[in-house]
DRENDO-1510 file (C-alpha; in Angstrom, 1 decimal, always signed):
<recs>
REC; n; res; u; v; w
REC; 1; UNK; -16.0; -18.5; +46.5 .
REC; 2; UNK; -19.6; -19.6; +45.7 .
REC; 3; UNK; -22.3; -17.0; +45.8 .
REC; 4; UNK; -25.9; -17.2; +46.7 .
REC; 5; UNK; -27.3; -16.8; +43.2 .
REC; 6; UNK; -31.1; -16.4; +42.7 .
REC; 7; UNK; -32.3; -16.3; +39.1 .
REC; 8; UNK; -35.8; -14.8; +39.6 .
REC; 9; UNK; -37.5; -12.7; +42.4 .
REC; 10; UNK; -38.7; -14.8; +45.3 .
REC; 11; UNK; -36.8; -17.9; +44.2 .
REC; 12; UNK; -35.7; -20.0; +47.2 .
REC; 13; UNK; -32.2; -21.1; +47.7 .
REC; 14; UNK; -32.2; -24.9; +48.2 .
REC; 15; UNK; -29.3; -24.8; +50.6 .
REC; 16; UNK; -31.0; -22.3; +52.9 .
REC; 17; UNK; -34.3; -24.3; +52.7 .
REC; 18; UNK; -32.5; -27.5; +53.7 .
REC; 19; UNK; -30.8; -25.7; +56.6 .
REC; 20; UNK; -34.1; -24.3; +57.8 .
REC; 21; UNK; -35.7; -27.8; +57.5 .
REC; 22; UNK; -33.0; -29.2; +59.7 .
REC; 23; UNK; -33.2; -26.3; +62.2 .
REC; 24; UNK; -36.9; -27.3; +62.7 .
REC; 25; UNK; -35.7; -30.8; +63.6 .
REC; 26; UNK; -33.0; -29.0; +65.6 .
REC; 27; UNK; -31.2; -31.8; +67.6 .
REC; 28; UNK; -29.2; -33.2; +64.6 .
REC; 29; UNK; -28.1; -29.8; +63.3 .
REC; 30; UNK; -27.0; -28.6; +66.7 .
REC; 31; UNK; -24.8; -31.7; +67.0 .
REC; 32; UNK; -23.4; -31.0; +63.6 .
REC; 33; UNK; -22.7; -27.3; +64.5 .
REC; 34; UNK; -20.9; -28.4; +67.6 .
REC; 35; UNK; -19.0; -31.2; +66.1 .
REC; 36; UNK; -17.7; -29.1; +63.2 .
REC; 37; UNK; -16.7; -26.4; +65.6 .
REC; 38; UNK; -19.0; -23.8; +64.1 .
REC; 39; UNK; -21.0; -23.0; +67.2 .
REC; 40; UNK; -19.4; -23.1; +70.6 .
REC; 41; UNK; -21.3; -24.4; +73.6 .
REC; 42; UNK; -22.3; -21.6; +75.9 .
REC; 43; UNK; -22.4; -24.1; +78.8 .
REC; 44; UNK; -20.8; -27.5; +79.1 .
REC; 45; UNK; -23.1; -29.9; +77.1 .
REC; 46; UNK; -25.8; -27.4; +76.2 .
REC; 47; UNK; -26.9; -25.9; +72.9 .
REC; 48; UNK; -30.3; -24.4; +72.4 .
REC; 49; UNK; -32.6; -23.7; +69.5 .
REC; 50; UNK; -31.4; -20.0; +69.6 .
REC; 51; UNK; -27.8; -21.1; +69.0 .
REC; 52; UNK; -28.8; -22.8; +65.7 .
REC; 53; UNK; -31.0; -19.9; +64.5 .
REC; 54; UNK; -28.5; -17.3; +65.5 .
REC; 55; UNK; -25.8; -19.1; +63.4 .
REC; 56; UNK; -28.2; -19.3; +60.4 .
REC; 57; UNK; -29.5; -15.7; +60.7 .
REC; 58; UNK; -25.9; -14.4; +60.8 .
REC; 59; UNK; -25.7; -15.4; +57.1 .
REC; 60; UNK; -22.8; -17.9; +57.3 .
REC; 61; UNK; -20.8; -18.6; +54.2 .
REC; 62; UNK; -22.3; -21.0; +51.6 .
REC; 63; UNK; -19.3; -23.3; +52.2 .
REC; 64; UNK; -20.1; -23.5; +55.9 .
REC; 65; UNK; -23.7; -24.4; +55.2 .
REC; 66; UNK; -22.6; -27.1; +52.8 .
REC; 67; UNK; -20.3; -28.6; +55.4 .
REC; 68; UNK; -23.2; -28.8; +57.8 .
REC; 69; UNK; -25.4; -30.4; +55.2 .
REC; 70; UNK; -22.7; -32.9; +54.3 .
REC; 71; UNK; -22.3; -33.8; +58.0 .
REC; 72; UNK; -26.1; -34.5; +58.0 .
REC; 73; UNK; -25.6; -36.9; +55.1 .
REC; 74; UNK; -27.0; -34.8; +52.3 .
REC; 75; UNK; -25.5; -35.4; +48.9 .
REC; 76; UNK; -24.1; -31.9; +48.2 .
REC; 77; UNK; -22.5; -32.8; +44.9 .
REC; 78; UNK; -25.2; -30.9; +43.0 .
REC; 79; UNK; -24.4; -27.7; +44.8 .
</recs>
């Protein structure tokens, strides 16, 4: 299992930074989280910003983050 590895203090994880960037755009990542079955709809046809941030702040596995980025058409081969 891949680990979040940081080589120096304060270094940013590019996967986390991409996820945060997408959370700001919100609509696309919420669709990805729903489609991949990662986040369940609280009500029929409704996901909110808090659903996306709650998922991210729960520190999901790196593999799950990569699945989301791949769904959003990022080239994840370097990770």
